[in-house]
C-alpha positions as CSV (number, residue, x, y, z in Angstrom):
1,M,-37.7,30.2,-21.3
2,K,-36.2,30.2,-17.8
3,T,-32.5,30.9,-17.4
4,F,-30.5,29.5,-14.5
5,Q,-26.9,30.6,-13.9
6,S,-25.7,27.2,-12.5
7,L,-26.6,23.7,-11.4
8,K,-26.3,24.9,-7.8
9,E,-29.8,26.5,-8.2
10,F,-31.6,23.2,-8.7
11,P,-31.6,21.5,-5.2
12,A,-33.8,24.3,-3.9
13,L,-36.3,23.6,-6.6
14,V,-37.0,19.9,-5.7
15,G,-40.7,19.3,-5.4
16,Q,-41.6,22.3,-7.6
17,E,-42.9,22.7,-11.2
18,V,-39.9,24.4,-12.7
19,A,-41.1,25.0,-16.3
20,V,-44.0,24.7,-18.7
21,S,-43.3,24.4,-22.4
22,D,-45.0,26.2,-25.3
23,W,-47.5,24.2,-27.3
24,L,-46.2,22.0,-30.1
25,T,-48.4,20.8,-33.0
26,I,-48.0,17.1,-34.0
27,T,-48.2,16.7,-37.8
28,Q,-48.7,13.7,-40.0
29,E,-45.3,14.4,-41.5
30,Q,-43.7,14.0,-38.1
31,V,-45.5,10.8,-37.6
32,N,-44.5,9.5,-41.0
33,Q,-40.8,10.4,-40.4
34,F,-40.9,8.7,-37.0
35,A,-42.3,5.6,-38.7
36,Q,-39.5,5.7,-41.2
37,A,-36.9,6.1,-38.5
38,T,-38.2,3.3,-36.3
39,G,-39.8,0.9,-38.7
40,D,-43.2,1.2,-36.9
41,H,-45.6,1.5,-39.8
42,Q,-48.7,0.4,-38.0
43,W,-51.8,1.7,-39.9
44,I,-53.2,3.7,-36.9
45,H,-50.2,6.0,-37.4
46,V,-49.5,6.1,-41.1
47,D,-52.6,5.0,-43.1
48,V,-54.8,8.2,-42.9
49,E,-57.8,6.7,-44.7
50,K,-57.8,3.4,-42.8
51,A,-57.2,5.3,-39.5
52,R,-60.3,7.5,-40.1
53,A,-62.4,4.4,-39.8
54,G,-60.4,3.1,-36.9
55,P,-60.9,3.4,-33.1
56,F,-59.5,6.9,-32.9
57,G,-61.2,8.5,-35.8
58,G,-57.9,9.4,-37.5
59,P,-54.2,8.7,-37.3
60,I,-52.5,9.0,-33.9
61,A,-48.8,9.7,-33.0
62,H,-46.7,6.8,-31.8
63,G,-46.3,6.7,-28.0
64,F,-42.6,6.7,-28.5
65,L,-42.8,9.7,-30.7
66,T,-44.5,11.6,-27.9
67,L,-41.8,10.4,-25.5
68,S,-39.0,11.4,-27.9
69,L,-40.1,15.0,-27.6
70,L,-38.7,15.2,-24.0
71,P,-35.4,16.7,-25.1
72,R,-37.2,19.3,-27.1
73,F,-39.4,20.2,-24.2
74,F,-36.4,20.6,-21.9
75,E,-34.4,22.6,-24.4
76,S,-37.2,25.0,-25.1
77,T,-38.1,25.7,-21.5
78,M,-34.8,26.2,-19.7
79,E,-31.2,27.3,-20.2
80,I,-28.4,26.6,-17.7
81,V,-25.7,29.2,-18.4
82,E,-22.8,27.4,-16.7
83,S,-23.7,23.9,-18.0
84,R,-21.8,22.7,-21.0
85,M,-23.5,19.3,-21.4
86,G,-26.5,17.3,-20.5
87,V,-27.0,13.6,-21.0
88,N,-30.1,11.4,-20.9
89,Y,-29.5,8.9,-18.1
90,G,-32.8,7.0,-18.6
91,L,-36.3,6.7,-17.5
92,N,-37.8,5.1,-14.4
93,R,-41.5,5.0,-15.3
94,V,-43.4,5.9,-18.5
95,R,-47.2,5.7,-19.0
96,F,-49.1,6.6,-22.2
97,M,-52.6,7.5,-20.8
98,A,-54.3,8.9,-23.9
99,P,-53.9,8.9,-27.7
100,V,-52.4,11.9,-29.5
101,P,-54.4,12.5,-32.7
102,V,-52.4,14.1,-35.5
103,G,-53.0,17.8,-35.4
104,S,-53.0,17.8,-31.5
105,R,-51.1,20.5,-29.7
106,L,-48.9,19.2,-26.8
107,R,-47.0,20.8,-24.0
108,A,-45.0,19.6,-21.1
109,R,-44.9,20.4,-17.4
110,L,-41.6,19.8,-15.8
111,K,-41.5,19.0,-12.1
112,L,-38.1,18.4,-10.4
113,L,-38.4,15.3,-8.2
114,A,-34.8,14.9,-7.1
115,C,-31.4,16.5,-7.5
116,E,-28.2,14.9,-6.4
117,P,-24.5,15.8,-6.9
118,I,-22.5,13.3,-9.0
119,A,-18.8,13.0,-10.1
120,N,-17.1,15.8,-12.1
121,D,-19.2,18.5,-10.3
122,G,-22.3,17.2,-12.1
123,M,-25.9,16.9,-11.0
124,Q,-28.3,14.1,-11.5
125,M,-31.9,15.3,-11.8
126,S,-35.1,13.3,-11.8
127,W,-38.0,15.0,-13.5
128,E,-41.7,14.2,-13.7
129,V,-42.7,15.2,-17.2
130,T,-46.4,15.5,-17.8
131,I,-47.3,15.9,-21.4
132,E,-50.7,17.5,-21.9
133,R,-52.9,17.7,-25.0
134,E,-54.6,21.0,-25.5
135,G,-58.3,20.9,-24.5
136,E,-58.0,17.6,-22.6
137,A,-57.9,17.1,-18.8
138,K,-56.1,13.8,-18.9
139,P,-52.4,13.8,-19.8
140,V,-51.2,11.9,-22.8
141,C,-48.0,10.8,-21.2
142,V,-46.3,11.0,-17.8
143,A,-42.7,10.0,-17.6
144,E,-39.9,10.1,-15.0
145,S,-36.9,11.3,-16.8
146,I,-33.4,11.1,-15.4
147,A,-30.8,13.5,-16.7
148,R,-27.2,14.3,-15.8
149,R,-25.8,17.8,-16.3
150,Y,-22.2,18.9,-16.1
151,P,-20.8,22.4,-15.7
């Protein structure tokens, strides 16, 4: 985990890969819980037997489950000592480029695209988040995440 003292350090990092997360294994339990929470019970996610005969050879994670891991990737890769709060401000672009079979290990690469001061001494940061699947060259998801942080 990288530790930053304050938000003032981030403008100098624009254009750079700031952090890479540890690997995270996607389980069928996570997929099932996500289906419960969202109501998305499509068989390619939750019917293990049917999914084995399907196009991916087994169940795959929901694309939005993969996307919902962004906060976890951020929290596990960096700490900003003098920041009391961060809020998700939205997404500019999201692409799901490859499936995530259950049992896959994922990690995220976090590249800072922009960093601008906002009200209340905050900072709005745009991040390119590239989520990789272990052993695969093609990312499973690339998203531009916008976050606001406050001291």
